N, CA and C of each residue as an Amber inpcrd file, in Angstrom:
protein
   540
  93.5830000  48.5860000  68.6280000  93.7130000  48.7260000  70.2080000
  94.4740000  49.2400000  70.8810000  95.6860000  48.3260000  70.7670000
  96.8070000  48.7190000  71.7770000  97.8180000  50.0050000  71.3240000
  97.3990000  50.4290000  69.6050000  98.5650000  51.8030000  69.2970000
  97.2220000  52.3780000  70.0590000  96.1070000  52.5150000  69.8580000
  95.6910000  53.8440000  70.8240000  95.5520000  53.3140000  72.1370000
  95.7280000  52.5260000  72.9220000  96.5020000  52.5640000  74.4450000
  97.4650000  53.2290000  74.4880000  98.6390000  53.1170000  73.7900000
  99.5060000  53.3940000  73.9160000  99.7820000  54.7560000  73.9960000
  98.7450000  55.5680000  73.0440000  98.6690000  57.0200000  72.6460000
  97.8850000  57.7050000  73.4480000  96.9370000  57.0350000  74.2020000
  96.1330000  57.0180000  75.6320000  97.2650000  57.6940000  76.6970000
  97.8300000  56.3900000  77.1140000  98.8040000  56.2150000  77.9630000
 100.0940000  57.5540000  77.7800000 100.5410000  58.1500000  76.7660000
 101.8120000  58.9100000  76.1680000 101.1310000  60.4440000  76.7180000
  99.5030000  60.5280000  76.1740000  99.1720000  61.8660000  76.7750000
  98.7000000  61.6710000  78.1580000  98.3630000  60.6770000  78.5720000
  98.3890000  61.2170000  80.5750000  99.4950000  61.4260000  80.7680000
 100.3570000  60.6710000  80.4120000 102.0470000  60.5830000  81.0010000
 102.4490000  62.5260000  80.6250000 101.9580000  62.5400000  79.7850000
 102.4770000  64.0580000  79.2360000 101.6840000  64.7170000  79.8210000
 100.3030000  64.9160000  80.1810000  99.5360000  65.8370000  80.5780000
 100.3060000  65.8850000  82.6630000 100.7240000  64.5300000  82.5030000
 100.9110000  64.6360000  84.5080000 102.0580000  65.1740000  84.4270000
 103.0400000  64.9170000  83.5940000 104.1260000  65.5180000  83.7520000
 104.5020000  67.1410000  83.2130000 103.2630000  67.5630000  82.7540000
 103.5110000  69.0910000  82.7100000 102.9560000  69.4390000  84.1660000
 101.5590000  69.1980000  84.3350000 101.1590000  69.4150000  86.2270000
 101.8920000  69.5480000  87.1970000 102.5100000  68.1710000  86.8450000
 103.9960000  68.0410000  87.9810000 104.8540000  69.3740000  87.7320000
 105.6170000  69.6650000  86.6520000 106.4030000  70.5320000  86.4550000
 105.9780000  72.3200000  87.1820000 104.7890000  72.5740000  86.4180000
 103.8130000  73.9560000  86.9910000 104.1770000  73.4570000  88.5220000
 103.5980000  72.4300000  89.2630000 103.3760000  72.9140000  90.8600000
 105.0210000  72.9510000  90.9360000 106.0640000  72.2310000  90.3210000
 107.2680000  72.0460000  91.2760000 107.6740000  73.6790000  90.9810000
 107.4800000  74.0210000  90.3080000 107.9040000  75.8370000  90.0410000
 107.3160000  76.5310000  91.2650000 107.9040000  77.2450000  92.2240000
 108.0610000  77.5280000  93.6230000 107.4920000  78.8040000  92.8450000
 106.5290000  79.2280000  93.9340000 106.2660000  80.8630000  94.0980000
 106.5120000  81.5050000  95.1960000 106.6250000  82.4810000  95.1440000
 106.8750000  83.3110000  96.6730000 105.2440000  84.0740000  96.9400000
 104.8560000  83.9160000  98.0050000 103.6250000  85.0180000  98.1490000
 104.1610000  86.0120000  99.2860000 103.5720000  87.3670000  99.6400000
 103.5860000  87.8510000 100.7050000 102.3470000  88.8530000 101.0810000
 101.7880000  88.7830000 102.1920000 100.3780000  88.6260000 102.4510000
 100.5580000  90.1130000 103.6060000 100.3540000  91.4150000 102.8270000
 100.2740000  92.3480000 103.5270000  99.0090000  92.7430000 104.5230000
  99.1320000  92.8280000 105.8280000  97.9160000  92.6940000 106.5790000
  97.7040000  94.5040000 107.0030000  96.7440000  95.1420000 107.3690000
  96.5890000  95.9800000 108.0990000  97.1670000  97.2940000 107.6730000
  96.7500000  97.1440000 105.8280000  96.9480000  98.0610000 105.2590000
  95.5940000  98.9990000 104.7450000  96.1030000 100.5760000 104.6650000
  94.6600000 101.7960000 104.9560000  94.1630000 101.1550000 103.1930000
  92.9990000 100.8170000 103.1470000  92.3760000 100.9760000 101.8000000
  91.2460000 100.9310000 101.9470000  90.5710000 102.0830000 102.2130000
  89.5890000 102.6040000 102.7180000  88.2220000 102.8930000 101.6830000
  89.2850000 103.0650000 100.0270000  87.8830000 103.1440000  99.3360000
  88.6720000 102.8290000  98.0140000  87.4440000 102.6510000  96.9200000
  88.3470000 102.3780000  95.6930000  89.6040000 103.0270000  95.4060000
  89.5880000 104.1200000  95.0690000  90.9330000 104.8530000  95.2570000
  92.0680000 104.5560000  95.8580000  92.0980000 104.0170000  97.1360000
  93.1420000 103.4040000  97.4480000  93.4310000 102.1780000  97.0590000
  92.4700000 101.4420000  96.7160000  93.2540000 100.1810000  95.8220000
  93.3580000 100.2180000  94.7290000  93.1470000 101.2970000  93.9150000
  93.7650000 101.3710000  92.1790000  95.0920000 102.1470000  92.5400000
  94.9630000 102.7600000  93.4040000  96.3630000 103.2140000  93.2610000
  97.6330000 102.2200000  94.1490000  97.0870000 101.4730000  94.8460000
  98.3520000  99.8480000  95.5900000  98.1750000  99.2090000  94.7210000
  97.3160000  98.8320000  93.2410000  97.4780000  97.8190000  92.3130000
  98.2260000  98.6450000  91.0830000  98.2540000  99.5820000  90.8320000
  98.5490000 100.7990000  89.9520000 100.3140000 100.2530000  90.0170000
 100.3500000 100.3370000  91.6710000 102.0380000 100.5480000  91.7360000
 102.8180000  99.1670000  91.3150000 101.6110000  98.3420000  91.6750000
 102.3570000  96.8260000  91.7050000 102.5740000  96.4420000  90.3430000
 101.6420000  96.7590000  89.6130000 101.7790000  96.6790000  88.4200000
 103.0160000  97.3790000  87.3140000 103.4900000  98.0170000  88.1780000
 105.2020000  98.5350000  87.6190000 106.3430000  97.3670000  87.7490000
 105.6810000  96.0910000  88.3460000 106.9910000  94.8740000  88.7830000
 106.1740000  93.9660000  87.7540000 107.0190000  93.5640000  87.2270000
 106.2840000  92.0950000  85.7360000 106.4420000  90.7430000  86.6320000
 105.3540000  90.5100000  86.0890000 105.3640000  89.0520000  86.9450000
 104.8780000  89.1300000  87.9470000 103.9640000  90.1230000  88.8550000
 103.6010000  90.2110000  90.2670000 101.5430000  90.0680000  89.9580000
 101.8370000  89.3360000  90.7480000 100.0870000  89.0510000  90.9600000
  99.6970000  89.7370000  92.3700000  98.7720000  90.8980000  91.9070000
  98.2470000  91.0670000  93.5770000  97.0060000  90.9940000  93.6400000
  96.3940000  90.9480000  94.3340000  94.7800000  90.4480000  95.2970000
  94.6690000  91.4390000  96.4670000  93.7840000  92.2740000  96.2440000
  93.3600000  93.5530000  97.5190000  92.2310000  93.3350000  97.8750000
  92.0580000  92.9930000  99.1370000  90.9060000  92.5050000  99.8430000
  90.5000000  94.3700000 100.4220000  89.5730000  94.7670000 100.4250000
  89.6970000  96.2450000 100.3610000  89.0600000  96.4870000 101.8870000
  87.9630000  95.4650000 102.5630000  87.4310000  95.7130000 103.7970000
  88.0320000  94.9080000 104.6050000  89.4330000  94.0600000 104.3660000
  89.8200000  93.1270000 105.2810000  90.8700000  94.0750000 105.4560000
  91.5610000  95.1970000 104.6490000  92.9140000  95.8460000 104.6800000
  93.8440000  94.6920000 104.1020000  93.7910000  93.3940000 103.7820000
  94.8130000  92.6590000 103.0670000  95.4990000  92.8770000 101.4980000
  96.3350000  92.7480000 101.3410000  96.9820000  92.8420000 100.0130000
  97.8560000  91.1790000 100.0860000  97.5540000  90.5120000  99.0900000
  98.3830000  89.1030000  98.5480000  99.4560000  89.4860000  97.2150000
 100.3000000  89.0470000  97.5880000 101.5870000  89.5990000  96.2890000
 101.8410000  88.2790000  96.3110000 101.8970000  87.4600000  94.6690000
 102.5370000  86.7550000  94.1590000 103.1930000  86.6390000  93.3320000
 104.3700000  86.1370000  92.9280000 105.6330000  86.0680000  92.6130000
 106.5910000  85.2400000  92.1320000 107.5330000  84.7480000  91.1360000
 108.1820000  83.8380000  91.0230000 109.2240000  83.4740000  92.1760000
 109.5440000  84.7540000  92.6340000 110.5130000  84.8840000  93.6930000
 110.8800000  86.0570000  94.6590000 111.1180000  85.6140000  95.8830000
 111.2980000  86.9700000  96.9720000 112.0560000  88.2520000  96.0700000
 112.7350000  88.4220000  94.9070000 113.4660000  89.2120000  94.5100000
 112.5360000  90.3900000  94.0010000 111.3240000  90.1320000  92.6660000
 110.1230000  90.0040000  92.4680000 109.2170000  90.9460000  93.6900000
 109.5030000  89.8550000  94.7220000 108.0670000  90.4330000  95.4490000
 108.4830000  91.4490000  96.3670000 109.9750000  91.6530000  96.6800000
 110.7590000  93.1190000  97.4650000 110.4180000  93.9200000  96.8500000
 110.7220000  93.8930000  95.1980000 110.5150000  95.0010000  94.5170000
 108.9710000  95.2980000  94.5540000 108.1300000  94.9730000  94.5630000
 106.6130000  94.8900000  94.7000000 106.0220000  96.0040000  95.7600000
 106.9420000  95.2340000  96.8870000 107.0730000  95.7840000  97.8200000
 107.3670000  97.4670000  98.2820000 108.5260000  97.7240000  97.5260000
 109.3460000  98.7010000  97.6370000 108.2780000  99.6820000  96.6930000
 106.9350000  99.0810000  95.8850000 106.2480000  99.7940000  95.2040000
 105.0680000 100.0610000  95.9650000 104.4050000  99.4580000  96.5850000
 103.3980000  99.7260000  97.6700000 104.1350000 100.6490000  98.5870000
 105.0580000 100.6110000  98.9830000 105.9310000 101.8850000  99.8370000
 105.5400000 103.3080000  99.1530000 106.1810000 103.1550000  98.1090000
 106.4300000 104.5060000  97.1250000 105.1050000 105.2160000  96.8430000
 104.1520000 103.8470000  96.9990000 102.6800000 104.5380000  96.4730000
 101.8880000 104.8960000  97.7320000 102.5820000 104.7380000  99.0510000
 102.0210000 105.2980000 100.4850000 101.6680000 103.8540000 100.8730000
 101.4150000 103.0510000 100.9750000 101.3870000 102.4580000 101.8790000
 101.9310000 101.5800000 102.8510000 101.3240000 100.9440000 103.9180000
 102.2590000 100.4640000 104.4960000 101.6040000  99.3830000 105.2550000
 102.3860000  97.9470000 105.5210000 101.5390000  96.9390000 106.3970000
 102.3120000  95.8530000 106.7140000 101.6240000  94.9230000 107.8590000
 102.5240000  93.7830000 108.6470000 102.8280000  92.7340000 107.1650000
 103.8130000  92.6670000 107.1370000 103.9630000  91.7210000 105.9400000
 104.2300000  89.8900000 106.5080000 104.1910000  88.8400000 106.1940000
 103.7520000  87.8390000 106.7030000 105.3010000  86.8800000 106.2930000
 106.0120000  87.5890000 105.1130000 107.3870000  87.0390000 104.6280000
 108.4680000  87.6560000 105.3180000 109.3290000  86.7250000 105.9540000
 110.2010000  87.2900000 106.1560000 111.1070000  87.5360000 105.3960000
 111.3840000  87.6400000 104.0770000 112.3850000  87.6670000 103.0580000
 111.8260000  88.7320000 102.8990000 111.0410000  89.7270000 102.8750000
 110.9170000  90.7260000 102.2570000 110.5060000  91.5570000 103.2000000
 110.7120000  92.8590000 103.1770000 110.1240000  94.3070000 103.8440000
 110.0300000  95.4430000 103.7520000 109.5400000  96.5030000 104.0840000
 109.5110000  97.8520000 103.8730000 111.0650000  98.0850000 104.3720000
 111.6350000  99.1360000 103.5220000 112.5180000  99.5130000 104.1420000
 112.4140000 100.6490000 105.3900000 113.4480000 101.0380000 106.3650000
 112.8360000 101.7450000 107.5510000 113.3740000 103.0350000 106.8110000
 112.7690000 103.7680000 107.2940000 112.1630000 105.7300000 106.7700000
 113.6510000 106.3480000 107.9730000 114.4540000 106.8730000 107.0630000
 114.7600000 107.6500000 108.3360000 114.7310000 108.8130000 108.2860000
 114.6300000 109.1430000 110.0040000 114.2840000 110.2990000 110.4810000
 115.3530000 110.9250000 111.6700000 114.9170000 112.1280000 112.0280000
 115.9870000 112.7210000 113.0140000 115.4680000 111.6510000 113.9850000
 116.4220000 111.7420000 115.4120000 116.4920000 111.6220000 116.9320000
 115.8290000 111.6700000 117.1680000 115.6380000 111.5970000 118.3180000
 114.7220000 112.6390000 119.3060000 113.4600000 113.3750000 118.9260000
 113.4170000 114.2310000 119.8000000 112.2440000 115.1020000 120.1640000
 112.4850000 115.9920000 118.6470000 111.3390000 116.6690000 118.4390000
 111.6750000 118.1800000 117.0910000 110.7220000 118.5590000 117.2880000
 110.2720000 119.7170000 116.2730000 109.3170000 120.3330000 117.0110000
 108.0450000 120.3880000 115.8260000 108.9660000 119.7760000 114.4380000
 108.5130000 120.0390000 113.2690000 109.0540000 118.7510000 112.3890000
 108.2240000 118.3910000 111.7120000 108.4780000 117.1290000 110.6700000
 107.6690000 117.4010000 109.4800000 108.2040000 117.4090000 108.4370000
 107.7250000 117.5760000 107.3030000 107.5060000 115.6420000 106.7330000
 106.2390000 115.4300000 106.4350000 106.2580000 113.9020000 105.5050000
 105.9860000 114.2460000 103.9870000 106.3460000 113.8300000 103.2530000
 105.8590000 113.3010000 101.9440000 105.2760000 111.8200000 101.7600000
 104.5990000 111.3750000 100.2150000 104.0440000 110.0490000  99.5580000
 103.0790000 109.5640000 100.5830000 102.7460000 109.6680000 101.2300000
 101.8880000 108.9470000 102.1950000 100.7790000 109.1640000 101.2650000
  99.9300000 108.2200000 100.6660000  98.6780000 107.8820000 100.2740000
  97.5320000 108.4520000 101.3310000  97.0240000 109.0830000 100.6490000
  96.2470000 110.1140000 100.8580000  94.8690000 110.5930000  99.8190000
  94.1840000 109.9740000  99.2050000  93.3710000 110.2310000  98.5020000
  92.0230000 110.4640000  98.3370000  91.4630000 110.6560000  99.8610000
  89.9700000 110.8880000 100.3710000  89.8550000 111.1410000 101.6780000
  89.2490000 112.3890000 102.5790000  88.7480000 112.6380000 103.5030000
  89.1510000 111.7490000 104.2710000  88.6540000 110.0430000 104.5360000
  88.7650000 108.9600000 105.1140000  90.0210000 108.5980000 105.4230000
  90.9640000 108.5710000 104.0590000  92.5640000 108.8800000 104.6950000
  93.0690000 109.7680000 105.7180000  92.7980000 111.4460000 105.3490000
  93.0220000 112.1820000 106.0450000  92.7910000 111.6350000 107.5230000
  91.6900000 111.5920000 107.5330000  90.7950000 111.0910000 109.0970000
  91.8100000 110.0540000 109.7610000  92.6530000 108.9000000 109.2780000
  93.1020000 108.2470000 109.6040000  94.4640000 108.2650000 110.0610000
  94.8210000 109.2940000 109.2260000  95.9170000 109.6820000 109.0220000
  96.1850000 110.8760000 110.5360000  94.9690000 111.6750000 110.4160000
  94.9960000 112.5240000 111.6270000  94.9350000 112.3640000 113.0790000
  94.1850000 110.6730000 113.3830000  93.4620000 109.7140000 114.1100000
  94.7450000 109.1040000 114.5560000  96.0420000 108.2650000 113.9240000
  97.1080000 108.2320000 114.1130000  98.4140000 108.8020000 114.8870000
  98.2850000 110.6810000 114.5790000  99.0290000 111.6030000 114.7600000
  98.5550000 111.6340000 116.4040000  97.6630000 111.6690000 116.4090000
  96.6220000 112.2700000 117.4310000  97.3160000 111.5360000 118.9060000
  97.8220000 109.5420000 118.5930000  97.8420000 108.8700000 119.1420000
  99.0970000 109.4480000 120.0020000 100.1370000 109.4510000 118.6600000
 101.5210000 110.4440000 119.8090000 101.8860000 111.5280000 120.6120000
 102.2940000 110.8290000 121.4680000 102.3920000 112.1510000 122.6710000
 103.8250000 113.2330000 122.1810000 103.0060000 114.6130000 122.8470000
 103.5390000 115.5650000 122.0140000 103.3700000 116.5960000 121.1330000
 102.5310000 115.7630000 120.0410000 102.1180000 116.1420000 118.4250000
 100.7660000 117.2200000 118.8750000 100.9060000 118.2530000 118.2400000
  99.5690000 119.6180000 118.7400000  99.0140000 119.4870000 117.6560000
  99.5280000 119.0910000 116.3370000  99.2440000 120.3730000 114.9130000
  99.7420000 119.1290000 113.7280000  98.3060000 118.7580000 112.9300000
  98.9270000 119.3620000 111.5760000  98.4980000 119.3630000 110.4780000
  99.0680000 119.3940000 109.2340000  98.1100000 120.0330000 108.1430000
  97.8980000 119.2780000 107.0890000  97.6360000 118.0690000 107.5810000
  97.2300000 117.4870000 106.4480000  95.4100000 117.5850000 105.5070000
  95.5800000 117.3870000 104.5730000  94.1090000 117.6170000 103.9220000
  94.4570000 116.8530000 102.7720000  92.7270000 116.3600000 102.5190000
  93.1550000 115.6860000 101.6120000  93.8610000 115.6910000 100.6300000
  94.0810000 114.8100000  99.6760000  94.8360000 114.6770000  98.3750000
  95.9420000 115.3260000  98.6680000  96.8060000 116.0980000  99.7230000
  97.9670000 116.6780000  99.7290000  98.8830000 116.0200000  99.2370000
 100.0000000 115.9920000  98.9580000 101.0850000 115.3620000  98.5740000
 101.9040000 115.3540000  99.8070000 101.8540000 116.1900000 100.7000000
 102.8750000 116.1940000 101.6950000 101.6470000 117.3240000 103.1690000
 102.5570000 117.0160000 104.3090000 102.0320000 117.9290000 105.3120000
 103.3190000 118.0880000 106.2130000 102.7710000 118.7960000 107.2090000
 103.3310000 119.2170000 108.2140000 102.9780000 118.3150000 109.9560000
 103.8970000 118.2170000 110.3100000 103.6410000 117.4640000 112.3620000
 104.0820000 118.7120000 112.8850000 103.5860000 118.6010000 114.0140000
 104.0150000 120.1440000 114.5910000 103.4350000 119.8200000 116.2410000
 104.5310000 120.3220000 116.9980000 104.2820000 120.2900000 118.4940000
 106.0300000 119.6790000 119.2040000 105.7380000 119.0200000 120.3680000
 106.6620000 118.3100000 120.6080000 107.0340000 117.1480000 121.1560000
 107.8480000 115.9800000 119.8520000 107.5180000 114.7000000 119.7240000
 108.5150000 113.8180000 119.3610000 108.6880000 112.5150000 119.1800000
 109.7130000 112.0800000 118.6630000 109.3740000 111.5970000 117.0190000
 110.2080000 112.4460000 116.2930000 109.6860000 111.7360000 115.2530000
 109.8730000 110.2300000 114.6030000 110.0890000 109.4530000 115.1070000
 110.3210000 107.8580000 114.9780000 108.7960000 107.6820000 115.3140000
 108.1770000 107.7710000 116.5220000 107.1410000 107.5580000 116.8280000
 105.9530000 107.6560000 116.0740000 106.0390000 109.4770000 115.7600000
 104.8550000 110.0160000 114.1610000 105.1390000 108.9820000 113.6500000
 106.4630000 108.6370000 112.8860000 106.2510000 107.8990000 111.5790000
 105.7460000 106.3690000 111.8630000 105.5820000 105.7910000 112.9240000
 105.6470000 104.6720000 113.3930000 103.9780000 104.3900000 113.3210000
 103.5710000 105.2590000 113.9180000 101.7370000 105.7800000 114.3700000
 101.3340000 105.4160000 112.5170000 102.2270000 106.6550000 111.8190000
 101.1930000 106.2320000 110.5510000 101.8220000 105.2360000 109.7350000
 102.7740000 104.4100000 109.7540000 102.4770000 103.0890000 109.6140000
 102.1050000 102.1930000 109.9810000 101.3220000 101.9510000 111.2120000
 100.5150000 101.4280000 112.0040000  99.2730000 101.4830000 111.6510000
  98.8160000 102.7760000 110.8830000  97.7960000 103.1060000 110.3790000
  97.5300000 102.8650000 108.9500000  98.4800000 102.2230000 108.3080000
  98.3750000 101.4760000 106.7070000  98.9870000 102.2880000 105.9190000
  99.3510000 103.0010000 106.4450000 100.2710000 103.9650000 105.3570000
 101.5580000 104.2540000 105.6850000 102.2700000 104.7410000 104.1900000
 104.1370000 104.5430000 104.2210000 104.4810000 106.0240000 104.2810000
 105.2460000 106.3600000 104.8910000 105.7060000 107.7930000 104.8650000
 107.0320000 108.0020000 104.4980000 107.6440000 109.1090000 104.0510000
 108.9680000 109.4750000 103.6250000 108.8870000 110.9670000 104.2050000
 110.6050000 111.0380000 104.2790000 110.8790000 112.7740000 104.4910000
 111.5250000 113.2060000 103.0430000 110.8930000 114.5370000 102.7870000
 111.5760000 115.2020000 101.8350000 112.9490000 115.3370000 101.8110000
 113.4270000 115.0760000 100.2700000 114.9460000 114.9130000 100.1430000
 114.9400000 116.3490000 100.3670000 116.6370000 116.5670000 100.5340000
 117.0550000 117.3630000 101.0680000 117.5980000 118.5190000 100.0360000
 117.0460000 119.7670000 100.0120000 117.4710000 120.8390000  98.8680000
 119.1600000 121.1250000  98.8830000 119.2200000 121.1530000  97.7380000
 120.9250000 121.7990000  97.3340000 120.9320000 122.8250000  96.8550000
């Protein structure tokens, strides 16, 4: 009887220690809110981009426009956020250790700005992009169409304001690389 109690106690202790070790392993999380996720295509594109970073888990809540990233450390989270941006999505991040890279834009007003890399899989994406640009003072027109890989914004506007408006709508934009 003593021997079986001893074995049961040892088994309990082993399970308890394993549980504590798992709990002690710190995980980093980042919750992205206000991400444009209007359809299953948006969710699939975002999740596919995060899948490129090993050991990062992603939970997307389409209706809420929220994405939760979980990783072993902040460095992995940063790589995942970089992939989210590369896929054309943007949001507000609750983790101060990770951030979206700033988009380098011309200073002051411009008459034309080409943007690339904005996720734009369907008419609802296009509608949201156009609505965001309509709020920017001086924007007169854009060439944004569903599934377009790039588009041009025209008018007399501050480039930084246009990019900020696109980001506020839940999209990440880049400028094309200079042609050499």
